C-alpha angles and dihedrals in degrees: 000000000000089000094054092049091049090048092054095045089049090053092050092046090054099046122110125217093271092055100047137006108253093225091053088050092052091049090055095046091049089046091057092044088056092048094053092046086067095057117110118249090258092050089050094050092050090049092051090049092050091049089051091052090049090049093052092051094044115108097185104087094207092051090045089055090049091052093046090051096042099088091053097039093052097040099253095135098057095086100008121123 
């Protein structure tokens, strides 16, 4: 499930204006930000750990950077750990 979410967000992040309306992209990203803000502290920690594992296994440097920045970018670190 997390991998599918990350794949979708990675796609949206990489879209240009012809592929996706920027306003729609922002709405999706803000929606995900809201959803992850509702996770419990334990769920956030698990999510951050899984993202770290995914980043370590990622061979694409740009995607690895996206995965490494995901926790901070989506507010997962505010209450994690």
